[in-house]
PATI-354222 format. One record per residue (C-alpha): chain; residue in one letter; x, y, z. Coordinates in steps of 0.1 Angstrom, whole numbers, plus 2048, in hexadecimal, padded with zeros to 3 digits. Layout:
PT  chaine  residu  east  north   up
PT       A       A     X      Y    Z
...
***
This chain:
PT  chaine  residu  east  north   up
PT       A       M   8D0    AA5  899
PT       A       D   8B1    AB9  88E
PT       A       D   89E    AD5  89E
PT       A       Q   888    ABD  8B1
PT       A       C   8A4    ABB  8CA
PT       A       H   8A5    ADC  8DD
PT       A       A   8BC    AE4  8FA
PT       A       R   8A6    AD4  914
PT       A       D   88D    AC0  8FF
PT       A       F   897    A9D  8F6
PT       A       T   874    A90  8F3
PT       A       G   873    A72  8DB
PT       A       R   899    A6D  8DD
PT       A       A   8AA    A4E  8E9
PT       A       V   8CA    A4F  8FE
PT       A       L   8E2    A34  909
PT       A       V   8F8    A3D  927
PT       A       T   914    A24  92F
PT       A       G   91C    A20  954
PT       A       G   8FC    A33  95A
PT       A       T   8F0    A22  97A
PT       A       R   903    A38  993
PT       A       G   918    A57  998
PT       A       L   91E    A6D  97A
PT       A       G   90D    A54  962
PT       A       A   8ED    A55  976
PT       A       A   8ED    A7B  976
PT       A       I   8F1    A7B  950
PT       A       A   8D4    A62  94D
PT       A       R   8BE    A77  963
PT       A       A   8C5    A97  950
PT       A       F   8BA    A86  92F
PT       A       L   89B    A78  940
PT       A       V   892    A9B  94C
PT       A       G   895    AA7  928
PT       A       G   87C    A8D  91D
PT       A       A   893    A73  90E
PT       A       D   890    A4E  911
PT       A       V   8AF    A41  922
PT       A       L   8C0    A20  926
PT       A       V   8DD    A1B  93E
PT       A       C   8F4    9FE  93F
PT       A       G   90D    9EF  958
PT       A       R   91D    9CF  963
PT       A       S   903    9C9  97E
PT       A       A   8E0    9D4  985
PT       A       P   8DD    9F2  99D
PT       A       A   8C5    9F3  9BB
PT       A       T   8B3    A10  9AA
PT       A       L   8B4    A1F  987
PT       A       P   8B8    A43  97E
PT       A       S   896    A54  97D
PT       A       A   888    A77  977
PT       A       G   866    A85  970
PT       A       G   855    A65  97A
PT       A       R   868    A50  960
PT       A       D   884    A37  965
PT       A       A   8A1    A2F  94F
PT       A       A   8A2    A0C  940
PT       A       F   8BF    9F5  949
PT       A       R   8D4    9DB  937
PT       A       V   8EF    9C6  946
PT       A       A   90F    9CB  931
PT       A       D   934    9C7  934
PT       A       L   93D    9DF  918
PT       A       R   961    9D2  916
PT       A       D   951    9B6  902
PT       A       P   949    9C2  8DF
PT       A       A   92A    9AC  8DD
PT       A       A   91D    9BA  8FE
PT       A       A   923    9DD  8F2
PT       A       A   90F    9D6  8D2
PT       A       D   8F4    9C5  8E7
PT       A       A   8F0    9E5  8FC
PT       A       V   8EB    9F9  8DD
PT       A       T   8D2    9E0  8CF
PT       A       A   8BF    9DF  8EF
PT       A       T   8BB    A05  8EE
PT       A       T   8AF    A06  8CA
PT       A       E   898    9E8  8CE
PT       A       R   888    9F8  8ED
PT       A       F   885    A1C  8E0
PT       A       G   886    A18  8BA
PT       A       R   8A4    A2E  8B6
PT       A       L   8C5    A3A  8C5
PT       A       D   8CD    A5F  8C4
PT       A       V   8E7    A63  8DF
PT       A       L   902    A4D  8ED
PT       A       V   915    A59  90C
PT       A       N   934    A44  912
PT       A       N   937    A4A  937
PT       A       A   942    A28  945
PT       A       G   966    A29  951
PT       A       G   97E    A2D  96E
PT       A       S   99A    A1B  97F
PT       A       P   9AA    A17  9A1
PT       A       D   9CD    A25  9A6
PT       A       A   9EA    A0E  99E
PT       A       D   A0F    A10  99E
PT       A       A   A1B    A10  97A
PT       A       A   A3B    9FE  984
PT       A       T   A2A    9DF  991
PT       A       V   A07    9DF  983
PT       A       S   9FE    9BF  971
PT       A       P   9F7    9BC  94B
PT       A       R   9D4    9AF  953
PT       A       F   9CC    9CF  967
PT       A       V   9D9    9E5  94B
PT       A       E   9C4    9D2  931
PT       A       K   9A5    9D5  946
PT       A       V   9A9    9FA  94B
PT       A       V   9B0    A01  926
PT       A       A   993    9EB  91C
PT       A       L   97A    9FD  932
PT       A       N   985    A20  92B
PT       A       L   98E    A1E  906
PT       A       L   983    9FE  8F5
PT       A       A   960    9FD  904
PT       A       P   958    A20  8F8
PT       A       F   965    A17  8D6
PT       A       Y   950    9F7  8D4
PT       A       T   931    A09  8E0
PT       A       A   935    A26  8C8
PT       A       Q   93B    A0F  8AB
PT       A       A   919    9FE  8B2
PT       A       A   908    A1F  8B7
PT       A       N   915    A2D  897
PT       A       L   906    A11  883
PT       A       V   8E3    A1C  890
PT       A       M   8E8    A41  890
PT       A       R   8F6    A44  86D
PT       A       E   8D5    A35  85F
PT       A       Q   8BF    A4E  871
PT       A       P   8B4    A6D  85E
PT       A       D   8C1    A84  87A
PT       A       G   8E0    A6F  883
PT       A       G   8EC    A6F  8A7
PT       A       S   905    A7B  8C1
PT       A       V   920    A68  8D3
PT       A       I   92E    A78  8F3
PT       A       N   94E    A69  903
PT       A       I   954    A71  927
PT       A       G   979    A76  92C
PT       A       S   98F    A82  949
PT       A       V   9A8    A9D  952
PT       A       S   9BF    A7F  957
PT       A       A   9C3    A7E  931
PT       A       H   9D4    AA0  932
PT       A       A   9E4    AA0  955
PT       A       P   9EA    A7D  962
PT       A       Q   9ED    A77  987
PT       A       P   A04    A5D  998
PT       A       G   9F3    A3B  997
PT       A       T   9DF    A41  978
PT       A       A   9F6    A37  95C
PT       A       A   9DF    A1E  94B
PT       A       Y   9C0    A33  951
PT       A       S   9D0    A53  945
PT       A       A   9DC    A42  925
PT       A       A   9BA    A34  91E
PT       A       K   9A9    A55  924
PT       A       A   9C2    A66  90D
PT       A       G   9B9    A4C  8F3
PT       A       L   994    A53  8F7
PT       A       L   99A    A77  8EE
PT       A       G   9AD    A6C  8CF
PT       A       L   992    A53  8C7
PT       A       T   978    A6F  8C9
PT       A       R   98A    A84  8B0
PT       A       A   98F    A67  898
PT       A       L   96B    A5C  899
PT       A       A   95F    A80  894
PT       A       L   972    A81  874
PT       A       E   965    A60  867
PT       A       W   940    A61  871
PT       A       A   936    A85  86A
PT       A       P   920    A94  860
PT       A       R   906    A7A  869
PT       A       V   914    A72  88B
PT       A       R   926    A8C  8A1
PT       A       V   940    A80  8BA
PT       A       N   94C    A96  8D7
PT       A       H   95F    A93  8F7
PT       A       I   95B    AA2  91A
PT       A       T   97A    AA6  930
PT       A       A   96B    AA2  952
PT       A       G   97D    AAF  971
PT       A       L   97A    AA6  995
PT       A       I   956    A9C  99C
PT       A       R   943    A9B  9BD
PT       A       T   932    A79  9BC
PT       A       E   928    A60  9D7
PT       A       N   94C    A52  9D8
PT       A       A   95C    A75  9DB
PT       A       A   96B    A6D  9FD
PT       A       A   97D    A4F  9EF
PT       A       L   98B    A64  9D3
PT       A       Y   992    A85  9E2
PT       A       G   995    A80  A08
PT       A       E   97E    A7E  A26
PT       A       D   971    AA2  A21
PT       A       G   961    A97  A01
PT       A       G   978    AAD  9EC
PT       A       S   975    ACE  9FE
PT       A       T   99B    AD1  A01
PT       A       V   9A1    AC6  9DD
PT       A       A   988    AE0  9D1
PT       A       G   9A1    AFA  9DB
PT       A       V   9B7    AF2  9BD
PT       A       V   99A    AF6  9A4
PT       A       P   996    B1A  997
PT       A       M   970    B18  99B
PT       A       G   975    B10  9C0
PT       A       R   961    AF0  9C0
PT       A       L   95F    ACD  9B2
PT       A       A   948    AC7  995
PT       A       E   925    ABA  99D
PT       A       P   919    A9E  987
PT       A       D   8FF    AB4  978
PT       A       D   91A    ACC  96B
PT       A       V   926    AB0  954
PT       A       A   902    AA4  94C
PT       A       R   8F8    AC6  940
PT       A       A   917    AC7  929
PT       A       C   90A    AA5  91A
PT       A       L   8E8    AB5  914
PT       A       W   8F9    AD1  900
PT       A       L   90F    ABA  8EC
PT       A       A   8F1    AA4  8E3
PT       A       C   8D9    AC0  8D8
PT       A       N   8D6    AD6  8BA
PT       A       L   8E7    AF3  8CA
PT       A       S   908    AE1  8C4
PT       A       S   8FF    AD4  8A1
PT       A       Y   920    AE0  893
PT       A       V   935    AD4  8B0
PT       A       N   948    AB4  8A6
PT       A       G   968    AA5  8B2
PT       A       A   969    ABF  8CE
PT       A       N   977    ABB  8F1
PT       A       L   961    ACE  90A
PT       A       A   974    AD4  92B
PT       A       V   95C    AD2  949
PT       A       H   977    AD5  964
PT       A       G   972    AF7  974
PT       A       G   991    B05  964
PT       A       G   9A8    AE7  96B
PT       A       E   9BF    AE9  989
PT       A       I   9D3    B06  996
PT       A       P   9F8    AFE  990
PT       A       A   A09    AF0  9AF
PT       A       R   A26    B09  9AC
PT       A       Y   A0C    B25  9B0
PT       A       T   9FA    B14  9CD
PT       A       V   A1B    B0C  9E0
PT       A       G   A29    B2F  9DA
PT       A       R   A0C    B3E  9EB
PT       A       R   A09    B29  A0A
PT       A       P   A04    B3F  A29
PT       A       E   A22    B31  A3B
PT       A       L   A38    B3A  A1D
PT       A       S   A2B    B5E  A19
***
């Protein structure tokens, strides 16, 4: 992307954020709005309120991105509304825990479709637009620490997220130099459903295993997206940017230093 896109200035740029109606996706959408970008978010159902910042709202499109036609439609809706597409953030994803020994094939297919196939389909459609633009574009895939360190109950999800990292590197090879494709490994994030994920204390106890001593705030990941989308990272392609506070302190270290054992 050219020098018009500075670290915090995305004026005149168009951004599509999948799963951008709540949580991390909404924070990413707001960050680009603050930077002056035109933003469209998509999801499977319309939210009560849309991400907004600086007196401007994100546009919205209903889309189940597991359907290739719906993924292409979300890209078309963005380009028709704003006249261009400069940044795609593949944020939509997730999965409830499930026992790998008994989980149904249908569940596995849905998890893989949402976390791997949907980003592929959406990136394909975005590339067709970006490669024709003089200054190309940027695709950012939001991954997970589960791709590197799976937890019990996340077999399908972890496999899909590992695939997303591999997909990122493959697309970066094929689509450069016009379109850059990068990956963010997101760690534990404090969102509105933190209690359901990390316990009733909202993650305060879990934060003790993170070297930075806290869960990520959604804006931590959003700011990383801004950097990967702007000209400051113009030579960054096929990269995996870890936004996880240093990962997790190994259990053997934590257990070995429990007060009752010292």
